[in-house]
MIFI-147747 format. One record per residue: residue in three letters; x, y, z of N, C-alpha, C in turn. Coordinates in Angstrom, 1 decimal, padded with zeros to 4 digits. Each point is the difference from the previous one (the first is absolute). Layout:
<nodes>
(node "ala" (X Y Z) (X Y Z) (X Y Z))
...
</nodes>
This chain:
<nodes>
(node "met" (000.8 -001.3 -000.2) (-000.8 001.6 000.1) (000.9 000.9 000.1))
(node "asn" (-000.2 001.0 -001.0) (000.4 001.3 -000.1) (-000.8 001.1 000.7))
(node "ile" (000.2 000.5 000.7) (-000.2 001.2 001.2) (000.6 001.1 -000.6))
(node "arg" (-000.6 001.4 -000.2) (000.6 001.0 -000.2) (-000.4 001.4 000.0))
(node "lys" (000.6 000.8 000.7) (-000.7 001.0 000.4) (-000.5 001.1 -001.0))
(node "ile" (-001.1 000.6 000.3) (-000.7 001.0 -001.1) (001.1 001.5 000.4))
(node "leu" (000.0 000.5 -001.0) (001.1 001.1 -000.2) (-001.1 001.3 000.0))
(node "ser" (000.7 001.1 -000.3) (-000.6 001.1 000.1) (-000.7 000.2 -001.5))
(node "gly" (-001.2 000.4 000.0) (-000.7 000.1 -001.5) (-000.5 -001.1 -000.3))
(node "gly" (000.1 -001.0 001.2) (-000.9 -001.1 -000.2) (001.2 -001.1 -000.9))
(node "arg" (000.9 -000.1 -000.1) (000.9 -000.8 -000.8) (000.9 -001.1 000.8))
(node "val" (-000.1 -001.2 -000.6) (000.4 -001.0 000.6) (001.1 -000.8 -001.0))
(node "thr" (001.1 -000.4 000.1) (001.1 -000.8 -000.7) (-000.4 -001.3 000.0))
(node "ile" (-000.1 -000.7 -001.2) (-000.4 -001.6 -000.3) (001.2 -000.5 -000.1))
(node "pro" (000.4 -001.0 000.7) (001.1 -000.5 000.3) (000.4 -000.6 -001.6))
(node "ala" (001.3 -000.1 000.0) (000.8 -000.2 -001.1) (-000.4 -001.4 -000.6))
(node "glu" (000.2 -000.9 000.7) (-000.5 -001.0 -000.4) (-001.3 -000.4 -000.6))
(node "leu" (-001.3 000.4 000.6) (-000.8 000.2 -000.7) (-000.3 000.7 -001.3))
(node "arg" (000.9 001.5 000.2) (-000.3 000.5 -001.5) (001.1 -000.3 -000.8))
(node "lys" (000.8 -001.3 000.1) (000.6 -000.9 -001.1) (-001.1 -000.7 000.0))
(node "lys" (-000.6 -001.1 000.7) (-000.9 -000.7 -000.4) (-000.9 000.1 -000.6))
(node "tyr" (-000.8 001.3 000.2) (-001.1 000.2 -001.1) (000.3 001.3 -000.8))
(node "asp" (001.2 000.2 -000.6) (000.6 001.2 -000.9) (-000.6 001.1 000.1))
(node "ile" (000.1 000.3 001.4) (-000.3 001.4 000.4) (001.1 001.2 -000.2))
(node "lys" (-000.3 001.0 -000.8) (001.0 001.0 -000.3) (-000.2 001.2 000.3))
(node "ala" (000.9 001.1 000.0) (-000.7 001.2 000.0) (-000.8 000.3 -001.0))
(node "gly" (-000.9 000.5 000.4) (-001.2 000.1 -001.1) (-001.2 -000.9 -000.1))
(node "thr" (000.2 -001.1 000.6) (-001.2 -001.3 000.1) (-001.0 000.9 000.8))
(node "lys" (-001.0 -000.5 -000.7) (-001.3 000.7 000.6) (-000.4 -001.4 000.9))
(node "ile" (-001.0 000.6 001.2) (-000.3 -001.0 000.6) (-001.4 000.0 000.6))
(node "phe" (-000.9 -000.9 -000.2) (-001.6 000.0 000.0) (000.0 -000.5 001.6))
(node "phe" (-000.8 001.1 000.7) (-000.2 -000.4 001.2) (-001.7 -000.8 000.2))
(node "lys" (-000.5 -000.8 000.4) (-001.0 -000.4 000.2) (-000.2 -000.6 001.5))
(node "val" (-001.0 000.7 000.3) (-000.7 000.3 001.5) (-000.7 -001.7 000.5))
(node "glu" (000.6 -000.4 000.8) (-000.7 -001.1 000.4) (-000.5 000.0 001.1))
(node "lys" (-001.0 -000.9 000.5) (-000.7 000.3 001.4) (001.1 000.2 001.5))
(node "asp" (001.0 -000.8 -000.4) (001.1 -000.3 001.0) (001.0 000.6 -000.6))
(node "gly" (000.5 001.0 -000.7) (000.7 000.8 -000.5) (000.5 000.4 -001.3))
(node "ile" (000.9 000.4 -000.4) (000.1 000.6 -001.3) (001.6 -000.8 -000.8))
(node "val" (-000.5 -000.7 -001.2) (001.0 -000.9 -000.3) (000.4 000.9 -001.6))
(node "leu" (001.3 000.0 -000.2) (000.4 000.5 -001.0) (000.6 -000.8 -001.0))
(node "tyr" (-000.4 000.5 -001.3) (000.5 -001.1 -001.0) (001.0 001.4 -001.4))
(node "pro" (000.9 -000.6 -000.3) (000.9 000.5 -000.6) (-000.9 000.1 -001.5))
(node "val" (000.0 000.9 -000.8) (-000.9 000.3 -001.2) (001.2 -000.2 -001.1))
(node "thr" (000.8 -001.1 -000.3) (000.7 -000.2 -001.2) (-000.8 -001.1 -001.2))
(node "ser" (001.0 000.2 -001.1) (-000.9 -000.9 -001.1) (000.1 -001.5 000.3))
(node "lys" (001.3 -000.4 001.0) (-000.7 -001.4 000.5) (-001.3 000.0 000.9))
(node "thr" (000.0 000.9 001.2) (-000.8 -000.6 000.7) (-001.5 000.5 -000.8))
(node "ile" (-000.4 000.6 -001.2) (-000.7 000.3 -000.5) (-000.4 -001.0 -000.9))
(node "lys" (000.9 -000.8 -000.5) (-000.1 -001.3 -000.9) (-000.5 -001.5 000.7))
(node "asp" (000.7 000.1 001.2) (-000.3 -000.8 001.0) (-001.3 -000.1 000.9))
(node "gly" (-000.6 001.0 -000.2) (-001.1 000.7 001.4) (-001.3 000.0 -001.0))
(node "ile" (000.1 -000.1 -001.4) (-001.0 000.4 -000.9) (-001.2 -001.1 000.9))
(node "gly" (-001.2 000.5 000.3) (-001.0 -000.3 000.4) (-000.3 000.0 001.5))
(node "phe" (001.4 000.1 000.7) (000.1 000.2 001.6) (-000.8 000.9 000.5))
(node "phe" (000.0 001.0 -000.5) (-001.0 001.2 000.6) (-001.4 000.0 -000.8))
(node "lys" (-000.6 -000.8 -000.4) (-000.9 000.0 -001.0) (-001.0 000.3 000.9))
(node "pro" (-000.5 -000.5 001.2) (-001.2 000.3 001.1) (-000.3 001.2 -000.2))
(node "asp" (001.2 000.9 000.5) (-000.3 001.4 000.3) (000.5 001.2 -000.9))
(node "lys" (000.8 -000.8 -000.8) (000.8 000.9 -001.2) (000.5 001.5 000.3))
(node "gln" (000.5 000.1 001.3) (000.5 000.9 000.4) (001.2 000.3 -000.6))
(node "met" (000.8 -000.7 -000.3) (001.2 000.1 -000.5) (000.0 000.4 -001.5))
(node "leu" (-000.8 -000.7 -000.5) (-000.8 000.5 -001.6) (-000.2 001.5 000.1))
(node "lys" (-000.8 000.6 000.8) (-000.7 001.0 -000.2) (001.5 001.1 000.7))
(node "ser" (000.4 -000.4 000.7) (001.1 001.0 000.5) (001.0 000.4 -001.0))
(node "leu" (000.3 -001.0 -000.9) (001.1 -000.2 -000.8) (-000.5 001.1 -001.3))
(node "met" (-001.5 -000.2 -000.4) (-000.8 000.4 -000.8) (000.2 001.8 000.0))
(node "lys" (-000.4 000.2 001.1) (-000.2 001.3 000.8) (001.4 000.7 -000.3))
(node "glu" (001.1 -000.6 000.5) (001.2 000.3 -000.1) (000.8 000.4 -001.4))
(node "lys" (-000.7 -000.9 -000.5) (000.7 000.2 -001.6) (-000.8 001.2 -001.2))
(node "lys" (-001.8 000.1 000.9) (-000.5 001.1 -000.7) (000.7 001.1 000.6))
(node "phe" (000.2 000.2 001.2) (000.9 001.1 000.1) (001.4 000.7 -000.4))
(node "glu" (000.6 -001.1 -000.5) (001.3 000.0 -000.2) (-000.4 000.6 -001.7))
(node "arg" (-000.8 -000.5 -000.6) (-000.3 000.4 -001.4) (-000.5 001.4 -000.1))
(node "glu" (-000.5 000.6 001.0) (-000.9 001.3 000.3) (001.0 000.8 000.0))
(node "leu" (001.6 -000.2 000.5) (000.9 000.8 000.2) (000.8 000.7 -001.2))
</nodes>
């Protein structure tokens, strides 16, 4: 179990072994999913999107969030 302290501005450092395992690099987007027992973080990489197709289907939060962000980026 990795425990980290929340820094100013709500920042937290993801341990190096987890960044390497899940291919998290500077600029990688993170999806926050609220569960009844806490918050689950999912890195949004091409691998996790490919592996997770259908995983978020019941609530479609990730898809909606990504579509909203893409629309915002196009409007810039």
